[in-house]
N, C-alpha and C positions, 0 to 999 in steps of 0.2 A: 397251430396245433389243434385248436378247437374246431376248425373247419374239417379236419380229418376225423374227428371223433363224433361229430353230430351231423347226420344227414337227414334233412327234413323232407317230408312227403308233401310238397307244395301243390301237387295235383289232386290231392284227396278231395278237396272241396268240389272241383270240377267233375271228378270221377264218381264220387259217392254222394255228393251233396252234404258232406260233413267237414267241419273245420278240423284241423289236426290238433287233437287235445294233447296236452303235455302233462305227464305224470309228475307231480311236483314233490312227492314225499321223499324220494331218494335222489333228487337232483339238488345240487348246490344253488344258492341264489345267483351265482355267476353264470351257471349253465342255463338257468331259466331266463336270465337277462339276455344272454346271447341268442337263445331261440326266439324270444319275443321280438328282438330287434330284427332278426331275419324275417319274421312274419310281417313286421311293420313295414319293412322295405318292400316286401312283395305285395303289400296292400291287402293282407289277409288279417282276419280276426284271430285273437289269441284266447285260448281257454286253458287254464292251468288248474288241475284238480289236486286235492290233498296238499294245500299250501298252509304252512303254519302261520300264526299271527306275526311272528318275527320276520319270516320271509316276505309275507304280504306287506308289512310296513316298509321294508327296504325297497321292494319293487315299486310301491306307490311313489316313493321319492324319486324314482328314475323315470317312470312312464306317466306323463300327465293325463293320458287318456285311459289309464287303467282303473279298475274298480275291484276292491277286495270284498268278498262276500263271506263274512265271518260265520254265518249260519251253516253254510255248506263247505267252508274251508276251500273255496275256489277263488281264483283271480281271473278277471277277464280284461282284454285289451281291445278297445274299439267298441262302437255301438252295435248292439245285437241286431239281427235281421228283424224287420217288421213282422208282426204277427200276421200269418196268412190264414184267415178263417176257413178257406176252402179245404185246408188240410185236416180240419176237425180238431177235437180236443182230446188231450191225454189227461186222465184223472189219476193222480197218485194217492193211493190210500195207504194208511199205516195202522198197524195194530196198536201202537203207543207212541208217546212223545219221545221216547228213547230212540226211535227210528228217524228223528227229524233231520239229523245231519246227512244221512244217506238219501232220504227222500228229497231234501233240498238240493243235493247234488244233481239228482235226476231232473228236478224241476228247472233248475238253472240251465242245465245242458240243453233241454228242449226249448226253453224260451230264447236262448242264444241262437237257435236255429229257426226261430220264427213260428214256433208251435204254441198254440193256446194251451195253457197248462193250469191246473188247479190242484191244491192239496186238501185232502180230507183226513184228518188225524183222529187217533184214539177210537177206532172202531174194531178192535180186536175181538176174537171169538170168545174171550173170557166174559164178555158182556154182549152176547149175540144180538140182543135187542137193539144195540147201537148200530150194528151193521144193517139189520132189517129196516130200521127207521130211515136209513140213508139209501136204501136200495133203489128207489126211484131216481135219485140223483146219479147213482153209479150207472144205471141203465142208459143214461143219456150220453155217456162218453164214447168216443170212437175206439179208444184203447185204454186199458186200465193197467197200471203198475201197482202191484200189491206188495208192500214191504212188511216183513214180519220176522221177529226173532223167536226165542224160545223153541217151540216145536214147529213153527212156521205154517200153521194151518190156514191162515187167512186167505192166501191165493187159491187154495183148493176149494174153499167154501164159495168164494166169489166166482170162480170158473165153473162151478156147478149151478150157478144161478143166472148167468148172463151169457149170451152168444158171442159177444165181442172178444177180441184177443185179450188175454190176461197174461201179464208178465210177472212171474214171481221173483221177488228181490229179497233173498235171505239176508238178515242183518245179524251182526255179531253181538246180540243182546241175549242174556240169559245166564242162569246158574249152571254149575257143574257140568252135566253131560250135554248141555247145550253146546259146549265145545267151541266157543267163538264163532257160532253160526253154522257149524257143521250139521247139527241136528236139524236145523231149519232147512238147510240146503238138501239134505238127504230126504227129508219129509216131502219137500216140494218135488224132487225128482221121482219119488215113489207115489206121487199123487194119483188118486183114482178118478180125478176129473180129466177127461181126455182133452188133449190139445193145450194143456198149460205149458207155457214157455218159462224157462228158468235161467237166470244168469248167476254169475258167481257171487260169493259173499261180499256184501257192502258195495257192490259194483253199480252204483247209481248211474254213472255215465253210460255203462254198457246197456243197462235197462232202457235208458233214454234213447240210445241209438237204435236199439231193437224196435222201439215204438216208432221212431222216425222212419225206419225202413218200411214198416207196415203201412204207415200213412202215405208215404211217397209211392209205394207200389200201387196203391189204389188210384192215385192220380195218373200214373203211367198207364195203367189198364184202361182208364177212362179215355185218355188221349189216343190210345191205340184203337179203341172202339169207334171214336169219331172219325178216324182216318180209314 
């Protein structure tokens, strides 16, 4: 019965250079176990996002090569790809420590694909001097993922200061009209900084894959130029 219900995209890694991520929040432990076993048999890595501590503990008892990452609520199966310095660095910056879970999901997703990644926390626009103090560090990154809740201003500010691709990652942090991240999302979509890319609320994995596409497109272009 399970075979008829779950159809895996085992060609995604070859086609897109991305492992097939598993959304764990709305799947049972048994469903996740089934999918991971299929990936294991196929010799592929497993990345499960939004995994509760309870599910993580159960899955660790089943898969000896699995690792649960509590900070990002993710579970991985198999050794991540080796870091490839030629792809460049993705710097993930955050307005505050409340964004850490979403930022960590993005960081883990990139590291799992062999991308050099760093986190820079607590540089929100409420203390603009903190951002300006770290500007020289931010300017060295190949791609920047900017996480922000409340009104979500941080990505707009960064995109107005550096020429590199900036990906806005709205986070469901804030009071009242912040609306679970909707104010941040709409603020980023209405940004006056041209070329700011925006992903969905709390979508750390999606932001990471957008950054991965940008980095890999550069390598593809360089290879075409050589040929």
